[in-house]
C-alpha positions in Angstrom: 100.1 118.7 108.4 98.3 119.5 105.6 99.3 117.2 102.9 100.2 117.3 99.3 97.9 119.8 97.3 94.8 117.5 96.1 95.0 115.3 99.2 92.9 115.0 102.2 94.0 116.4 105.1 96.1 114.1 107.0 93.5 112.6 110.0 94.6 109.4 112.5 92.0 106.3 113.3 91.0 104.4 116.0 89.1 101.2 114.9 86.6 100.7 117.6 84.4 97.8 118.5 81.6 99.4 116.4 82.6 102.4 114.7 85.6 103.8 113.2 86.5 107.3 115.0 88.8 109.6 113.2 90.7 113.0 113.5 92.2 115.7 112.1 93.9 119.3 113.0 91.4 121.9 112.7 92.2 125.6 112.7 91.5 126.2 116.4 90.7 122.3 117.8 91.0 118.9 117.0 88.5 118.5 114.6 86.9 114.7 115.3 84.1 112.8 113.7 82.3 108.9 114.1 81.0 106.8 111.3 80.7 103.2 110.4 83.2 100.4 109.4 84.2 100.8 105.6 83.6 97.9 103.8 86.0 98.1 101.4 90.0 100.1 100.7 89.2 103.1 99.0 90.6 103.6 96.0 93.7 105.9 96.1 94.6 103.7 99.5 95.5 105.5 103.1 97.7 108.0 102.1 96.1 110.6 104.2 96.5 108.2 107.4 99.2 109.2 109.3 98.7 107.1 112.5 96.0 104.2 113.4 95.3 101.9 116.5 92.7 99.6 117.0 90.2 97.8 119.4 88.3 96.5 117.3 88.9 93.7 114.3 89.9 95.0 111.0 89.1 93.3 107.6 92.0 92.3 105.7 90.8 94.0 102.5 90.9 97.1 103.7 94.9 97.0 103.9 95.5 99.3 106.6 99.5 100.4 106.6 100.7 98.2 109.4 103.6 100.8 109.4 101.7 103.4 110.4 99.9 101.6 113.1 100.4 102.6 116.7 100.7 99.8 119.4 100.5 99.7 123.4 104.4 99.9 123.2 103.8 103.4 121.7 101.8 105.2 124.9 103.7 106.7 127.0 101.8 105.3 130.2 104.1 103.8 132.4 104.1 100.5 133.5 101.1 99.3 131.3 100.9 95.9 131.2 101.4 94.1 127.9 97.1 93.0 127.8 96.2 96.5 128.7 93.8 97.7 125.5 95.5 100.5 123.9 91.9 102.4 123.9 92.4 102.6 127.6 95.9 103.4 127.8 95.1 106.0 125.3 92.4 107.8 127.1 93.9 107.5 130.7 97.2 108.7 129.5 95.5 111.4 127.5 93.4 112.4 130.9 96.7 112.3 133.0 98.3 114.5 130.4 96.0 117.0 130.6 95.4 117.1 134.6 99.3 116.5 135.8 97.5 114.9 138.5 95.9 110.7 139.3 92.9 110.6 136.9 89.7 107.7 136.7 88.8 107.5 133.5 85.4 106.7 132.9 84.9 105.4 128.9 81.2 104.9 128.0 81.8 103.2 124.8 80.7 99.1 123.3 82.1 98.4 127.4 82.1 100.7 130.5 85.9 100.8 131.3 87.2 102.4 134.3 91.4 103.3 134.2 93.4 104.6 136.8 96.4 106.5 136.4 98.4 107.7 139.4 99.8 111.6 139.5 103.0 109.7 138.4 101.5 108.9 135.2 101.4 105.1 136.2 98.7 102.6 135.5 96.8 101.6 138.5 94.0 99.6 137.3 90.9 99.2 136.2 87.5 97.9 136.3 85.2 96.8 132.4 81.8 95.9 132.4 79.3 95.9 129.7 78.3 99.2 128.1 74.9 100.2 127.6 74.6 99.3 123.9 76.0 95.6 125.5 73.5 95.4 128.3 70.7 96.4 125.8 71.0 93.7 123.2 71.9 90.8 126.1 68.4 91.4 127.4 67.3 91.3 124.5 68.8 88.3 123.3 69.0 86.2 126.5 65.0 86.7 127.6 61.9 85.7 125.7 59.5 88.6 126.9 62.3 91.8 127.1 62.7 93.6 123.1 65.6 94.6 121.3 66.5 97.6 121.9 69.4 100.0 120.2 71.3 102.3 122.6 71.1 105.2 119.9 67.3 105.5 119.9 66.6 105.4 123.4 64.3 108.1 125.2 65.9 108.6 128.5 62.9 108.2 131.0 62.5 111.5 133.3 60.2 109.0 135.7 62.8 107.1 138.0 60.1 104.1 138.2 58.6 103.8 134.9 56.2 101.5 133.4 56.8 101.2 129.8 59.0 98.1 129.7 61.7 99.7 126.9 62.0 103.0 129.2 62.4 100.4 132.7 65.2 98.8 130.5 66.7 101.9 129.2 66.6 103.4 133.2 67.5 100.4 134.4 71.2 100.1 132.3 71.8 103.7 132.7 71.6 103.9 136.2 73.5 100.4 136.3 77.0 102.3 134.4 76.3 106.1 136.4 76.3 103.1 139.6 79.5 101.6 137.9 81.4 105.0 137.9 80.2 106.6 141.3 81.4 103.1 143.2 84.6 103.3 141.4 84.9 107.3 142.3 84.2 106.5 146.1 86.4 103.9 145.9 89.6 105.7 144.7 88.7 108.2 147.2 88.8 105.8 149.9 91.6 103.3 149.5 95.1 104.1 150.4 96.1 105.4 147.4 93.7 108.0 146.1 94.2 109.3 149.9 97.7 110.7 149.5 96.8 112.1 145.8 94.4 114.7 143.9 92.4 112.6 141.7 89.8 113.4 139.2 87.1 112.2 137.5 87.2 112.0 133.2 84.5 111.1 131.3 84.6 110.3 127.5 83.0 107.7 125.2 79.8 107.8 123.3 77.2 107.2 125.7 78.9 109.5 128.1 76.4 112.3 127.4 73.5 110.1 128.2 74.9 109.5 131.1 76.6 113.0 132.4 73.1 113.8 134.1 73.0 111.0 136.0 76.6 111.2 137.5 75.4 115.2 138.1 72.9 114.1 140.1 74.8 111.9 142.4 77.1 115.3 143.4 80.0 113.8 141.0 82.2 116.4 139.5 83.7 115.1 136.2 85.7 116.5 133.2 84.0 115.4 129.8 86.0 115.1 126.8 84.5 112.7 124.4 87.4 112.3 122.2 90.0 111.4 124.8 91.6 108.7 122.6 91.8 110.3 119.6 93.2 113.4 121.3 96.5 110.8 122.7 96.7 109.8 119.3 96.9 113.2 117.7 99.5 114.1 120.6 101.4 111.4 119.7 101.1 111.4 115.6 101.9 115.2 115.9 103.8 115.8 119.0 103.7 120.0 119.2 102.5 119.9 123.1 104.5 117.5 124.8 102.8 116.9 128.3 104.9 116.1 131.5 107.8 114.1 131.3 106.3 110.7 132.2 
């Protein structure tokens, strides 16, 4: 896994909608980092890239190696339909693998995706809505009087009824995301499938830290795992500790 002398250590990559997400084996744990989409292919190419997957578009000039791309069929999530996004498959499989029970995974990224996997590792559907940044962007672009805000620089209001417009937008969009997660979790506990199994809620994605306090205020217990998709990619690229047989 260390690579040849003079080479960068092997790594995996998830091409996201707004950022590239990287991981490499560390001494004690997986080392993860995130950055913008590159504009050009590195001069040395991609010799250290062990495996990669895509959610967002990849510019042709970047020449990512096709023979190292992981696709949906490479993720051992049972009964995953052909249209399922690979990010949802990776996160759902990784959480189920660690939980060994039914899971509802809330991936709070560009989109807020809710993915349900039962205790046997079978995909059981989900929900998708706009994430925090998309909600804020839509408000700014589609209205005449509301400002354009970036989720990354958003200051979360301590006032549940803020007066400034920007704070009201941020608080409203955060509450919309938290409410969608809470409602989905309540539905999992109430439907026929949920009543028969033990289920756990998992939270991942870039907006997770902003959403976690709101979920806690609603009395939800959840596992915070910021890099579930990268954990799954790493497990498939370097299968050292296999999980339960799917």
